[in-house]
N, C-alpha and C positions, 0 to 999 in steps of 0.2 A: 504494500500499499504506499502510495506516494502522494502527499499533499504538498502543494506549492503555493506560496503567497507572493503575489506581485503587487507592485504599486510604487509610486514616485518616492523620492527622497523625503523622509519625514512622515510617511503615511501610517507607520506603526507596524511594519512587517516584522521586525525582530521581536516586538512585544508579543504579537499575536502567534508568531512561530513558537515562542517560549510557552505561552499559555496553552496552545493546543497540544503541543508535545506532552506537556505535563498531564493534561486531561486524558489524552488517548494512550499515553505511555508509549509514544513514538520517540525516535531519536531526532532531536533538532539538528539541522544543518545550516549554519549561519554563513552569511557573506563574509569573506576575508577582507575586512575593512582595516583592523588594527595591524594586520601583517602585510598589508599591501604597500610595497615599497615605492609605489608611484603616486599615491593619492596626494600627499603634501605638495609634490612638485607639479602635479597636474592642475591643482587649483591656483597655483602661482603663475603657471605658463601653459595653458591649455593647448595651444597649437603645437608646441614641443613634445608634449607628453600624452597627448590623447590616444595615439596608436598604441604606445606601450601599455597604458592603463587598460584599454579595452582587450588587448590580447592577454593581459594578466588574468582579467575577469573571466574571459572566455576559457583559457586553460583551466583555471580554478574550478569553474562550474562543470566543464566537461569531466574533470577528474572525479568531482563529486558524484556525477550521474554514473560514470563507469563503475565506481565502487558501490554505489547503490544497487546497480543491476547485478553485480557479482554477489553481493551479500545477500540480497533479497529482504533486507530489514525494512521495517515500517518507519518511514520518515516524515517530518515536516521540513520543507526547504524554504529559507529565506531568500527570496528573489530567484528568478529563473533564467536559464540560458537564453530564452527567447527574448527577454527584455533587452539584454546587450545588443542582440542583432537587429531588433525591430524598433528600438527606441533610442538608446544611447549612442550607438555608433552612427546611425543615420543623422540624428540630431547634430552631432559634432561636425559631421561632413556638410550639412546644410548650413550651419553657421559659419563655415570657413575655417573650422578649428581642426579639421582632418583633411589631408589632401585626398583627391580623388584616387591617386595611386595606392595610398594606404587603405582607404576605404574598400576599394575593389578587392585588395588582397585579404582584408579582414572578412569581408562577405563570402569570398571563395573558401576561406578556411571554415567559417561557420557552416556553410552548406555542406561541406564534406563531413563535419562532425554530426550534423543533424540526421544524416543517414544511419547513424549508429546509436542513437538515443531514443528512449521511450518517453512520451509525454506523461505528465502526471496524471494520476486517477482523477484528481480534482484540482483545478486552478482557482484560487481565491484571489479576487482582485479588490484592493483597498482603494476606493474612489475618494479623493479628498480635494477640496478647493485649495488655491494657492495660499490664501490667508491661514488656513489650518495647517498646511505644510510648514509655513514660516514659524508659526506658534510652536509647533512640535520641534522643529530644528533648534530654535532658540532655547527651548527647555533642556535639550540634552546637551547643549554647549560644547559641541565638537569644534575645536579651533580651526580645522581646515574647512569647515562648512560655512564660516563666517563670511567668506567671499562669494558664496552663491547668490546670483542675481535673480530677481523676480522674473525677468523675461526668460531666463533659462529654465526656471521651474514651470513656467506657463507653457513654453514650448514642449517640455517633456510631458505635461499633462495632456496637451493635444495630441501628442503621439500615442500616449498610453490609450486615450479614448478611441483613437482610430484603429489601433491594434486589437483592443478587446472587442470592438464591434464586428470584427472579421475573424475572431479566434474560432478555430474549428478542429483543434487537436484533441478535444475531449470536453468533459464536464466543466462548467464554469459557474462560479458563484460570486456576485458582486456585493460588497459591503460598502455602504455610505458612511465614510469615517466621520464626516462632520456631525452626524447625528448619532454617533455610536461611541460611547465611553468604555469600551470593552476592557481597557487597561485598568480601570478602577471600579467598574460597575459590573457586579456579578450577574445581574439580570441581562444586561447587553451581551456579555460573554455567553451566557446561557442561550440567548437567542441565536447567536452565531452557530454554536455547537449543534442546536436543533436543526438549523438549516444545512450544516455540513452532514449530519446524520441522514436527513432526507435525501440529499443529493447522492450519498454513497450507498445508502441501503434501502431508498424508497420509503414511502409514507408509513408502511407497516413493517420496516425492517427490524 
């Protein structure tokens, strides 16, 4: 069983990953943020480090998925490999922060990897407005995120919505984060769990 949580920066992916993993007794798989050697450099000089950053994330998530398929364990994954390829890399290219040469190379690498991976049993998308994202980002206080611009978050949100509207790799559950305090409200979390159960097991599962 593979649950995956998708969403923009600051939407609450890591928190929900932790809570669902605890509830279902699944293994949480988190994004390699603290161990990423490119993040600080990327936020200081995006054109120089965008390709390096995206390849690191792609390699990291592909390794996660390969290990998951080998082990067969039940997991909740914080962010998917599809977000890198459908949102972050294309957005960097469109903003002129990644060259066409690097972007084409990246896309070809992803398409090759995509042939060898299984999509999640359920994709949970955390939909959040830009003001909500900013509020959450400020609360967690990561130094390297202080430089994130509003237009960058807005562009990502637009790409997320476009991707989700065409997502066809499996079951999809959309959670409106602006109206859901699952991180501190047990009833809100319970409602999400009920919806996850319904998607995975049906109404009478």
